[in-house]
N, C-alpha and C positions, 0 to 999 in steps of 0.2 A: 901681452895681455889683450891687445887690441884684436888679435886673431880669433879670440874666443867670443867676440860680440855677435858675429853673424850666426854661430851655432845657438847662442843663447836666445837671439831674436827669432830664429826659426823655431826653436822649442815653445816660445811664447805663442807664436802664430798657430802652431799645431795644437796646443792646448785650448786656445780660444776657439779655434775652428771645430775641435772635437765637441767642446761644450755647446756650441751652436747646433751641431749635428744632433746632439743628444736631446736638444730642446725641440727638435722638429716634431710635427704632429704624429707621423706614423713611425718614423724611426727605422723604416725598412732599409734605407740605405746603409744603416750601420751594420746590417747583417752581412757575414762574409758570403761573397757570391758563390764560393765553393760549396755551400751548405744549402743552397736552395736551387740548384740546377735540376732540371727535370729531363724529359726526353726531347729536348729541343724546343719546346713550345713555351710560351710566355706563362710564368708562374704568377697566379693571382694569390695575393695575401689572404690568409685564412684568419678569420676573426674568431674570437671566443664563442660568440653566438653561433656561428656557422659550425664550429667544431662540435658543440653541443647538440645542435640539430642533426648533424651527421651521425654522432654516435648513438643518438636515440633511434635514428632510423635503421642503422646497420648493426649495431652490436647485438651479439647472440644472447646476451643476458636478457634484452628486452624481448627478443623472439621467444625464449624459454618462458618468460613471464606470461606472454600472450598464449602459448600453448597450454600452460598451466590454467589459465582462465577458461580456454576452451574445454579442457579436460573437466574442470568442475561444472561447467555448464551441462556437459554430457551426463555428468553424474545427477544433476538436478533433473533432467529429462527422465533419467531411468528411474529416479524415485517417483516422479510424477505418474510414470506409467503403471505403478502399483494400484492406482485408483481405478484402472480399467479392468474389464474381465480378461481372463486368460482362457485360451483354447488349447485343449489337448487332443490330439488325434492319434488313434491306435489302430494297428492292423496286425492280426494274428493269423497264422496258417498251421493246420494240424493234419498229420497223416497217421493212420493207424497201421501197424504191420500185419496184423492177422486179420481174416475175415471172420465175423462171429455169426454162427448160424442163427441164434436167436433174433439178431437184427434183421436177417433175411426173412425169416418167418414173420416177424412183426410187420415188415414193410409190404409183404407180398399181396395183401388183400386190400390195401388201402387205396381208394380213388383208382378204381380200375381204368376209368375212362381217360386219365391223365398220365397213366404209365406208357412210356414209349422208349425205344432205343435211342441213345445218343450216337450220331454218326452212323457208320455202317454196322450191320449186324455182327455179333461176335462170331468168331471162327468156331469150327466144329471141334477143334482139338482142345477147347476149354481153357485157354490162357486167361481170358476175360470171363466174368460172370455170364452165365447163359440165361439169365432172368432179366426181365425189363426192371428198371428202377428210376425213380424220380430224383432222389437225393442219394448221393453216394454215401454210404454210412461210414466210410473209411477216410473221408477228407472233410475238413471243416475249415471255412474262412470267415473271419469276423472283422468288420470295420466299425469303430466307434469314434464319435466325437463328443467331447465334454466341454462345457462352457461354465466357468466359475466366476462369479462376481462377489467380491467382499462387501458386506454390508456394514459390519461394525468389527473393528480390530482394537478397540480400546484407545485409539489415538496413535497406534504405532506408525502406521503409514504416513499420517499427517505430521508427525514429529520428524520422521526420517526425511520427508520432503523439506521441512523447515530447515533441518540441519544441512541438507544439500544446498538450499537456497543461500543460507549464511555463508557456505563455502564459496559460493560464487561471489558474494559481496566481499569476502576476505581477499580472494584472488584479485578482484578488480582494484582493491586498495593496495595490494602488493605490487601491482603494475606501477603504481605512482611512487611507491617506496623505492622500487628499482630504478625508476627514472631519476629520482633525486640522488640517489646514491651514485648512479653513473655520471650524472651532472657534476657532482662534487669531485669525482675522480678525473673528469676532464678538465675542471678548473685547476686542480692541483697540478696535473701534467702539463697544462698550457703555461701556467705561470712559472713552473719549474724551468720549462724550456726558455721562456722569456729571460728569467734570471741567469740562465746559463749564458745566453747572448750577451746580456749586460756585463757579466763577469768576464767575458771574452773582450769586450770593449775595454774594460779596466785593464786586462793583461796587455792589450795592444797599446794603450795609452802609456802603461808602465814601461813597455819596451821602447817605444819612441823616445820617452823622456830619458830613459837610461842609456840608450844609444847617443842621444845628444850629449848627456853628461860624460859618457865614455869618450866621445869625440873631443870634448872640451879638455878632459883630463890628459888625453894623449897629446893634445897641443901643448898643455902646460908641462907635461914630462919632457917633450922635445925642447921646450925652451928652458929646461932646467928648473922650472919653478916648483913643481910637485914631484914627489917620489913615485917609484914604480908601483909601490904598494896601493897608490890611489887607483892606477889603471887596473890592477888586478882586482881590487875590490869592486870597481865598477863592472868589470867582466863577470865576476862572480854573481853579483846582484842581477846582472842582465840575463845570465844563464837560468837563474832561479825564476825570473819573470817569464822566460821562454818555457820553462817547465810548467808554470802556471797556466800559460795559454794552451799548452797540449792538453792539460787536464780540463780545461774549459771546453776545448773541442770535443773531448771524450764525452763530457756531461751533456753536450748538446745532442750527440748521437744517441746517447742513452735515453735521454728525456724524449727525443723525437720518436725513438722506437716505441716507448711507452704510449705516447699519444697516437701513433699509427696503429698500435694494437687496440686501443679503445675505439678508433675510428674505422678499424678493419681495413686499413690501406695496406699495401705491400710495404714491407720494412724499409725499403730503400726509397720510399716516396719522399720527395724534398719539396717544401713550400716555405715561403716566408710567413713570418707571424707578426702580429701587432706588438711592437716593443714599448707601447705606452705603459708606464708604471706610474703615472701622476696620482698623487694622493687626492681623494675625494672623501670628505667626511661624511659619516652616516649618522642617523638619528636615533640608533638603537640605545636604549638606556635601561638600567635596572630600576624597579622590578618589572617594567613593562614586557621585557622579553620572556618572563616566565608565563604571563597570560597568553601571549602570542603563542607560545609553544604549547601550552594546554589546549588551545582552541584549534591549533592547526596540525599538530603532529599526528600522523596517520596511524602510527603504531598504537597510540591510545585508542583510536576507533577500532583497530584490529583487536585489541585486548577485550574491548567491550562485546565484540562479535563472538570471540572465543567463549566468553561467559554465556552468551545466548546459545551458543552451540552445545555447551555443557549441559545447559538446562533442557534443551531438546532431548539429548541423550538420556537424561534422567527420566523424562516422560515416556520415551520410548521403552526403556527397560521397565517402568511401572505398567505399561500396557501388557507384558507378559503375564502379569498376575490376574488379568481380567479375561472373561470368555470371548471368544470370536464367533461371528455369525456370518455365513455365506449361504448364497443360493446358487444351486448347481443344476443345470439342464444336460441330460445325456441322450444321444441317440445311437442305436446299434443296428447293424445290418449283417444277416447271416447268409451263407450260401456254401455249396460244395465246389464252387468255381472261384478261381482268383478274382473274377470280376464280381463283387458282391452285389452289383446292380444288375446282374443277368436277370431277365424277367422269368427264367425257369427256376423258380425258388419254392420254397415251402409255402404253405398257406399263410403263415405270418412271418414273413421274412424280416421284418424289421420291427424295432420297439423304441420308445422313448420314455423318459422319466424327468420329472421336475421335483427337486427336493431341497428343503432348507436344512443347513447343517450348523448345529451348535456344538462348538468344540471347546474344551476347557482343559488346559494342561495344568497339572498340579506338581509343581516342583518348587514348593514354597521356599525351601532352604536356598536353593540355587538362585532362583528369581530375586529373593529378597537380598542376598549378598550382591547380586549384580546392581541392584538399585543403590545399595549403599556404596559400592565402589564408584558408580557414576556421580553420586553426591560428593564423595571425596574429590573426584576430579573437578567437579564444579567449585568447590572451596578452593582448590589450587589454582583454578583460573582467576578467581578474585585476588588471591595472593600475587599471582604473576602480574596482573594489571597494576597492583600498587607498586611492584618492584619496577616495572617499566615507567610508571610516572616519576618515581624517585630518581631513577637512572637518567631519564630525560632532564630533569631539573639540575642534576649535577653537571651533565654534559653541556647544558646551556650556560651555566655559570663558568665552567672551564673555557668554552668557546669565547664567551664574552671577555674574559681576563686576557686571553691570549690576543684577541683583536685590540683591546686597549693597550696592551704592552707593545704591540707592533705599531700602533699610533704614537706611543711616546718614543719608541725607537726611531721612527721616521724623523721626528722633531730633532732628537739629539744628534743623530747621524748627519742630518742636513747642517746642523751647526758645526759639527766636527769637520765635515768636508770643507766648509767655508774657512774655518781656522786653519786647517792643514794645508789648504791650497795657498793661503796667504803665507804660512810658515815656509812652505816648499819654495815659494817665489822669493822670500827674503833670504833664505839660505842660499839659493843659487846666486843671488846678487852679492852676497857676502863672500861666497867661495870665489866668484869671479874677481872680486877685489882682494882675495887671499886673506879674508878676515875670518871666515869659517872654514872648517876642515871638511874633507870629503865624507867622513863619517857623518857629519851632521846632515849634509845634503842627502845621502842615501837613506838615512833614518827618516828624514822629513818625506822623501818620495815614497819610502815603504809605507809610513803611516798614512800618507794621502790615498795610496792605493787600497789599503785596508778600509779606510773610512768610506771610500766610494763603493767598494764591495758590500761593506755592511749596509750602506744606504739602499743599494739595489736589493739586498736580501730582505731588508725590513720592508720594503715597499711591496715586493712579491709576496712576502709572508703576510702582510696586510690584507692583500686581495685574497689570499687563501683562507686566512683565518675569518674574514668577513663571510666568505661563502660557507665555511664551516658553521658558523654562527646561524646563518639562514638555514642551513640544513638542519641544525639542532631545533630551530623554531618551526621547521616544517614548511618554510615559504620559499625555498631555493627553486628558481625557475630557470 
């Protein structure tokens, strides 16, 4: 029995050393070196703040939100352009197939002094007209320019611009919504990765403890003190701990892949993370969290903007019931040459006009129903805002309760670890003295591993639930 003391003492040193390493400030040394090897260069630890900043800079969701904001800004400028005049340019060309004798006779005696041949004289065989002409009666080219300036549209253009401006404000707020949602996803992925590393530590500690116990059991079996079933049970428990270690390694890679996706890193990128899961109390209390959420949730502000947009659409639809006033200036230039500015033109080659236009479309049934439809949409916007507020308050309450549950779990699991650590130590000493059975030792070790794993899970869950509560209150940064 004296031969078992060195193994027991070694196990005690390992457990004490492991606890000391877990209490280190950064805990990076506890991470398996095979899981943060890079391309041969030194790997710098990535903190949570750095991961969030990288995701906000690189993630395509933020890029899409920025492009959406730019799109809405372009629509606002498009709506603003309706206040300025529009210019319409027109050019028409016309050819007649047959010559008309009455046109020739009508033009033959007008302004004799200005009649002349164009180009060389016509040939004698009569392919071209053999008479002099100033204007070709078989060709006509017209160029026109029309400028229209709206003076009164019943507020249609004004409300369309207001709707577009509110769309810019909505997209600007949506950019912050996407940022908070992305931040929460990074927090969840980061602490799930840290949790996987902690559970790997638990599996490694369990393997070391079970290997020491297995060695001690083998020594007892060789000495004829214990039965072979003790050795077999220790080997079975050790194999199960190794399976758990393999599962923890798989969880590390899966959670790292998720974090790499959020950070837009290559999937095989390896880097150490901060393993600190120490509990830091917060000051969030009911019912203060409700007022904080009501003041800071961006979704409520977006719902208010949606109501204003619905009102703008109502006013825009009502503008169709009113007349419209425009002022229009039009200039025209005629010629029988493609260049209408050719000086060889008729006596009055150009003309212009200025007119005011009053137009009023009467489709009272259709326009009235459009207005009623927009009013119904506005009422739905009010209902949607109330639904958003109620949903936010429910989510805040649930997030708060989850965070408080995690706090209680940390306290309970910490006590459980203390008790089960002492229970495992006592059972090892009793087994060494052949007072306790191997089943009691294995059960104590298993309970200790479960308690340590539950403690790490509750600590990581507290960090995630606190971030979730801050997201529901609209203050996550």
